[in-house]
C-alpha positions as CSV (number, residue, x, y, z in Angstrom):
1,M,5.0,18.4,5.7
2,S,2.5,17.6,2.9
3,E,-1.1,16.8,3.4
4,P,-2.0,13.0,3.1
5,I,-3.5,12.4,-0.3
6,S,-4.5,9.3,-2.4
7,T,-3.8,9.0,-6.1
8,V,-4.7,6.6,-8.8
9,G,-3.0,5.9,-12.1
10,A,-3.4,3.5,-15.0
11,G,-1.2,2.3,-17.7
12,A,-1.5,0.6,-21.1
13,V,0.2,-2.7,-21.6
14,V,0.6,-3.1,-25.3
15,V,2.3,-6.2,-26.7
16,R,3.0,-6.9,-30.2
17,Q,4.9,-9.9,-31.6
18,Q,6.3,-10.6,-28.2
19,R,7.4,-7.1,-27.7
20,L,6.3,-4.5,-25.1
21,L,5.6,-0.9,-25.8
22,L,7.6,1.4,-23.6
23,V,8.0,5.2,-23.6
24,R,10.9,7.2,-22.4
25,Q,9.8,9.8,-19.8
26,T,11.0,13.5,-20.1
27,Y,10.1,14.9,-16.7
28,G,9.8,14.2,-12.9
29,W,11.5,11.3,-11.0
30,A,11.6,9.0,-14.1
31,T,13.2,11.4,-16.5
32,G,15.2,9.5,-19.2
33,R,13.7,6.1,-18.0
34,W,11.5,3.7,-19.8
35,L,8.0,2.7,-18.7
36,I,4.6,1.7,-20.0
37,P,2.4,4.6,-21.3
38,N,0.6,5.8,-18.1
39,G,-0.8,8.6,-16.2
40,A,-3.1,9.9,-13.5
41,L,-6.8,9.1,-13.4
42,H,-8.9,12.4,-14.2
43,P,-12.2,13.1,-12.5
44,G,-15.0,11.1,-14.3
45,E,-12.6,8.7,-15.9
46,T,-12.6,4.9,-15.5
47,L,-9.2,3.0,-15.3
48,A,-9.6,1.9,-19.0
49,Q,-10.4,5.5,-20.2
50,T,-7.2,6.7,-18.4
51,A,-5.0,3.9,-19.9
52,L,-6.4,4.5,-23.3
53,R,-6.1,8.3,-23.1
54,E,-2.5,8.1,-22.0
55,L,-1.6,5.7,-24.7
56,A,-3.1,8.1,-27.4
57,E,-1.5,11.3,-25.9
58,E,2.0,9.6,-25.4
59,T,2.2,7.5,-28.5
60,G,-0.5,8.4,-30.9
61,L,-1.8,4.8,-30.7
62,H,-5.5,3.9,-30.2
63,G,-6.6,0.6,-28.7
64,T,-9.2,-1.4,-26.7
65,A,-8.7,-2.0,-23.1
66,G,-8.8,-5.7,-22.0
67,A,-8.0,-7.7,-18.9
68,L,-6.2,-6.6,-15.6
69,C,-2.5,-7.1,-16.0
70,A,-1.1,-5.8,-12.6
71,V,-1.8,-3.5,-9.6
72,R,0.7,-1.7,-7.5
73,S,-0.4,-0.4,-4.2
74,L,1.9,2.1,-2.3
75,A,1.2,3.3,1.2
76,G,3.2,5.7,3.3
77,P,2.7,8.3,6.1
78,L,1.7,11.0,3.5
79,G,-1.0,8.9,1.8
80,S,-1.4,6.2,-0.9
81,D,-1.0,5.6,-4.6
82,T,-2.6,2.9,-6.6
83,F,-1.3,2.1,-10.2
84,V,-3.4,-0.3,-12.3
85,A,-1.9,-1.8,-15.6
86,L,-4.4,-3.0,-18.2
87,N,-3.8,-5.2,-21.2
88,V,-4.5,-3.1,-24.3
89,D,-5.1,-4.4,-27.8
90,A,-3.5,-1.6,-30.2
91,P,-2.8,-3.7,-33.3
92,H,-2.3,-0.8,-35.8
93,G,0.2,2.0,-36.3
94,D,3.6,2.9,-35.3
95,P,4.0,4.7,-31.9
96,R,5.0,8.3,-32.2
97,P,6.2,10.1,-29.0
98,D,4.5,13.4,-28.1
99,H,7.9,15.1,-27.4
100,A,6.2,16.7,-24.3
101,E,5.9,13.9,-21.8
102,V,7.9,11.2,-23.7
103,S,10.9,11.6,-26.0
104,E,10.8,8.2,-27.4
105,A,8.2,5.3,-27.9
106,R,8.9,1.9,-29.2
107,F,8.5,-1.8,-28.8
108,F,11.1,-4.0,-26.8
109,D,11.7,-7.7,-26.6
110,R,12.6,-9.3,-23.3
111,D,16.4,-9.3,-24.1
112,A,16.3,-5.5,-24.8
113,I,14.3,-4.9,-21.6
114,A,17.0,-6.8,-19.8
115,A,19.6,-4.5,-21.3
116,L,17.7,-1.4,-20.2
117,D,17.6,-2.9,-16.7
118,A,21.3,-3.5,-16.6
119,E,21.9,0.2,-17.4
120,G,19.3,1.4,-14.8
121,L,17.1,2.8,-17.7
122,I,13.8,1.0,-17.0
123,V,11.5,1.6,-13.9
124,R,11.6,-1.6,-11.9
125,L,7.7,-1.7,-11.6
126,H,7.5,-1.7,-15.4
127,R,10.3,-4.2,-15.8
128,L,8.4,-6.6,-13.6
129,I,5.3,-6.1,-15.8
130,A,7.3,-6.7,-18.8
131,E,8.6,-9.9,-17.4
132,H,5.1,-11.0,-16.5
133,V,3.6,-10.4,-20.1
134,L,6.6,-11.4,-22.4
135,P,7.6,-15.0,-23.0
136,G,10.1,-16.5,-20.5
137,P,10.0,-16.8,-16.7
138,S,7.5,-14.7,-14.9
139,P,8.0,-13.0,-11.5
140,Q,6.0,-14.2,-8.3
141,P,2.4,-12.9,-8.4
142,H,2.9,-10.9,-5.2
143,I,6.0,-8.9,-4.8
144,E,7.0,-6.4,-2.1
145,L,9.0,-3.5,-3.6
146,P,11.2,-1.0,-1.8
147,A,9.6,2.5,-2.2
148,L,9.6,6.1,-1.0
149,D,6.6,8.4,-0.9
150,R,6.4,11.7,-2.7
151,D,8.4,13.4,0.2
152,G,11.1,10.7,0.3
153,H,9.8,8.9,3.3
154,P,9.9,5.0,3.4
155,A,6.7,3.5,2.1
156,R,5.1,0.1,1.7
157,S,4.7,-1.0,-1.9
158,T,3.3,-4.3,-3.2
159,L,2.8,-5.4,-6.9
160,Y,0.2,-7.9,-7.7
161,L,0.4,-9.6,-11.0
162,A,-3.0,-10.9,-12.5
């Protein structure tokens, strides 16, 4: 059994012309699935620094962190994980995947995100964030999500949309 730990990650929510930037992950549990650029908080980093670093590493884009978009809190017998999504203004340049962590990076409108969801190709948390920031009906501001911890045990997960 693993030792209990707590982790924190941050993601960059970049919207241009009513389209959300997503990246296609190349490793881990989300291999082949689309999500917003994100990663783990490094020692000494703020949430904004993490979101901006991951955006630059995964897509080559640079931006300015803005308001809170969403927080997901996951708690299970082996610890907890907090994910914070920040709105980021990155108005210039085309996203270029790093081909290490992500194989593709591009902007999607709401219909294209729905098509990804129908094929099981977008992480649910990130689909809910997309529905929150793109034009159209928005999810409830407080959503309980089914989840498993890193060892596959049932966990409690809640998404709070700002």
